[in-house]
C-alpha positions as CSV (number, residue, x, y, z in Angstrom):
1,M,-0.1,0.0,0.2
2,V,3.1,2.5,1.1
3,L,4.1,1.8,-2.8
4,D,1.0,2.1,-4.2
5,A,1.1,5.4,-3.0
6,L,4.2,6.5,-3.7
7,E,3.9,5.4,-7.1
8,L,1.2,8.0,-6.9
9,I,2.4,11.0,-5.3
10,H,5.7,10.3,-8.0
11,Q,2.8,10.6,-10.7
12,A,1.8,13.5,-9.2
13,V,4.7,15.4,-8.4
14,L,5.8,14.8,-12.1
15,Q,2.6,17.0,-13.4
16,Q,2.8,19.8,-11.0
17,S,6.2,19.8,-12.0
18,H,5.5,19.8,-15.4
19,H,2.9,22.5,-14.6
20,R,5.8,25.3,-13.2
21,A,3.9,25.1,-9.5
22,E,5.4,25.6,-6.6
23,F,5.8,22.8,-3.9
24,S,4.8,24.7,-0.6
25,I,6.2,23.0,2.9
26,D,3.4,20.8,3.4
27,H,3.7,19.7,0.5
28,C,7.6,18.5,0.5
29,L,6.9,17.2,3.9
30,F,4.1,15.0,3.3
31,I,6.4,13.7,0.3
32,V,9.2,13.4,2.2
33,N,6.8,11.2,5.0
34,T,5.7,9.2,2.4
35,F,9.5,8.5,0.9
36,Q,11.0,7.6,4.3
37,S,7.7,5.2,5.3
38,A,8.3,3.3,2.2
39,L,12.2,2.8,3.1
40,L,11.4,2.2,6.8
41,S,9.0,-0.6,5.5
42,K,11.7,-1.9,3.5
43,R,14.3,-1.8,6.2
44,N,11.9,-3.7,8.2
45,G,11.2,-6.3,6.0
46,H,15.1,-6.7,5.2
47,A,16.0,-6.8,9.0
48,R,13.4,-9.8,9.7
49,I,15.0,-11.7,6.8
50,N,18.0,-10.9,8.0
51,S,17.9,-12.4,11.5
52,I,15.7,-15.6,10.0
53,S,19.2,-16.1,8.1
54,H,20.6,-16.1,11.0
55,S,18.8,-18.5,12.9
56,S,19.3,-22.3,13.2
57,I,17.5,-22.5,9.2
58,S,19.0,-25.4,6.7
59,P,22.1,-24.5,5.6
60,Q,20.3,-25.4,2.2
61,F,18.4,-22.3,1.9
62,H,20.6,-19.4,2.9
63,P,21.5,-19.0,-0.7
64,L,18.0,-18.1,-1.4
65,I,18.0,-15.9,1.3
66,H,21.1,-13.9,0.4
67,R,19.6,-13.4,-3.0
68,Y,16.4,-12.4,-1.2
69,L,18.4,-9.3,0.6
70,Q,20.3,-8.2,-2.3
71,N,17.0,-7.6,-4.3
72,I,15.7,-5.8,-1.0
73,V,18.8,-3.7,-1.0
74,Q,18.4,-3.4,-4.9
75,E,14.9,-2.0,-4.5
76,K,15.7,0.2,-1.5
77,L,18.3,2.2,-4.1
78,Q,16.1,2.0,-6.7
79,L,13.7,3.9,-4.1
80,C,16.4,6.4,-3.1
81,Q,17.9,7.0,-6.8
82,M,13.9,8.3,-7.9
83,F,13.6,10.2,-4.7
84,L,16.8,11.9,-5.3
85,Q,15.7,12.8,-8.9
86,L,12.3,14.0,-7.7
87,I,14.3,16.2,-4.9
88,D,16.6,17.8,-7.8
89,S,14.8,17.9,-10.9
90,H,11.0,18.9,-9.5
91,L,10.6,19.8,-5.7
92,L,14.1,22.0,-5.2
93,P,13.6,24.2,-8.2
94,L,9.5,25.1,-7.6
95,S,10.2,25.3,-3.8
96,P,10.5,29.3,-3.1
97,S,11.1,29.2,0.9
98,V,13.7,28.4,2.9
99,E,12.1,25.8,5.0
100,S,10.8,24.0,2.1
101,K,14.2,23.6,0.5
102,V,15.8,23.3,3.7
103,V,13.8,20.0,4.5
104,L,14.7,18.5,0.8
105,C,18.1,19.1,1.2
106,R,18.2,17.5,4.8
107,S,16.0,14.9,2.9
108,K,18.3,14.1,0.3
109,A,21.1,14.1,2.8
110,D,19.3,11.6,5.0
111,I,18.8,9.6,1.6
112,L,22.7,9.6,0.4
113,R,23.5,8.4,4.0
114,L,21.7,5.5,3.4
115,C,23.1,5.0,0.2
116,V,26.2,5.3,1.3
117,D,25.3,2.0,4.2
118,L,23.7,0.1,1.4
119,S,26.8,0.0,-1.0
120,S,29.1,-2.2,-0.6
121,N,32.0,-0.6,-3.3
122,P,34.6,1.9,-1.3
123,Q,34.8,3.8,-4.1
124,T,30.9,4.3,-4.8
125,R,30.9,4.6,-1.2
126,Q,33.3,7.5,-0.8
127,G,31.3,9.0,-3.6
128,I,28.5,9.1,-1.9
129,L,29.6,9.8,1.4
130,Q,31.1,13.2,0.4
131,Q,27.8,13.6,-2.1
132,A,26.3,13.3,1.5
133,F,28.7,15.9,3.1
134,Q,28.1,18.5,0.9
135,T,24.5,18.3,0.8
136,F,24.6,18.2,4.7
137,Q,26.4,21.5,4.0
138,M,23.9,23.1,1.9
139,A,20.9,22.3,4.3
140,H,23.0,24.1,7.1
141,Q,23.4,26.8,5.4
142,L,20.0,27.3,4.2
143,A,19.3,27.3,7.7
144,S,21.2,30.0,9.4
145,G,18.7,32.0,7.6
146,L,15.8,30.8,10.1
147,H,15.2,32.2,13.0
148,P,17.8,30.9,16.0
149,L,15.2,28.7,17.7
150,H,13.7,27.8,14.3
151,S,13.7,23.6,15.3
152,L,14.0,23.2,11.8
153,R,17.2,25.1,12.3
154,L,18.0,23.2,15.2
155,E,17.8,20.0,13.6
156,V,19.6,20.2,10.4
157,A,22.9,21.8,12.9
158,L,22.1,18.6,15.0
159,Q,22.0,16.0,12.3
160,Y,24.7,18.1,10.4
161,C,27.2,17.8,13.2
162,T,26.6,14.3,14.1
163,T,27.3,13.2,10.8
164,L,30.6,14.7,10.3
165,V,31.4,13.2,13.8
166,E,29.8,9.2,12.7
167,L,31.2,9.2,9.2
168,I,34.3,11.7,8.8
169,P,35.7,11.0,12.4
170,S,38.5,14.0,11.6
171,M,35.9,16.6,11.4
172,K,35.3,15.8,15.4
173,H,36.3,19.6,15.9
174,E,34.1,21.2,13.5
175,A,31.1,19.0,14.7
176,I,31.9,21.1,18.0
177,L,31.9,24.2,16.1
178,I,28.7,23.7,14.2
179,A,26.6,22.8,17.3
180,R,28.5,25.0,20.4
181,H,27.7,28.3,17.4
182,A,23.9,26.5,16.7
183,W,23.3,26.0,20.8
184,Q,24.8,30.3,21.2
185,A,22.7,31.4,18.9
186,A,20.0,30.3,20.6
187,V,20.3,30.7,24.0
188,D,21.6,34.3,23.1
189,Q,17.7,34.5,21.7
190,L,16.4,33.3,24.8
191,E,18.1,35.4,26.9
192,H,16.1,38.7,25.0
193,Q,12.4,37.3,25.3
194,E,10.3,37.0,28.9
195,R,8.4,33.9,27.4
196,L,8.6,30.9,24.7
197,S,5.9,30.1,22.1
198,G,5.1,26.6,22.2
199,H,6.8,26.3,18.8
200,E,10.1,27.5,20.7
201,E,9.5,25.3,23.7
202,E,9.6,22.5,21.4
203,S,13.7,23.6,20.5
204,R,14.3,23.3,24.3
205,A,15.3,19.6,23.6
206,L,17.2,20.2,20.9
207,L,19.1,22.4,22.6
208,L,19.9,20.1,25.5
209,R,21.0,17.8,22.6
210,L,23.4,20.1,21.1
211,H,24.6,20.7,24.2
212,Q,25.3,16.9,25.2
213,C,27.1,16.5,21.9
214,F,29.6,19.0,21.8
215,T,29.9,18.5,26.0
216,T,30.7,15.2,25.1
217,W,33.1,15.9,22.4
218,S,34.8,18.2,23.7
219,T,35.7,15.8,26.8
220,Q,37.0,13.7,24.0
221,E,39.0,15.6,22.8
222,D,41.1,16.7,25.6
């Protein structure tokens, strides 16, 4: 059912792009969430089959399970490529708001990061990793145009710095600076406000996580 919905959305995006109709932030969030649900269903299926292959099942079925797992990986890669093409060719060019562009760039970076995990070729993994890094960087730069307390800006900063630490450990110092800067800019805004809106209250948890990240990483560096 999720895949059927995905195909309908794919066709709807192509049609709207053909008519040069703009995509709102709500459109982008709906499309992103649908694609992520489809990938999650594939990921869960992969995990279930993989757990079976490590159980006491007869060895004669191991090659069959291995081929099935490879097919799931290929299907996930095809979904990723479909999503990346939609973002680059249709969604980003027709998304006028900064919020929409940030959501799309962040999602593109997440998908590229998944492709890194799915790829078995070291050279291919390195190339995709570089693309993911550049896309996270773009999302972070775009998000800097949002209010310092905007949850989307804080989410992108958190994802960007944690990705640097996990995938490029040599850039931990840069990750610390990104997290500390995002946290400090938001805290400076908090000091000039008597009360917080519900939207800004949601940012408190993100601020806490950013603070935990850069303090933990700084301690590890020492």
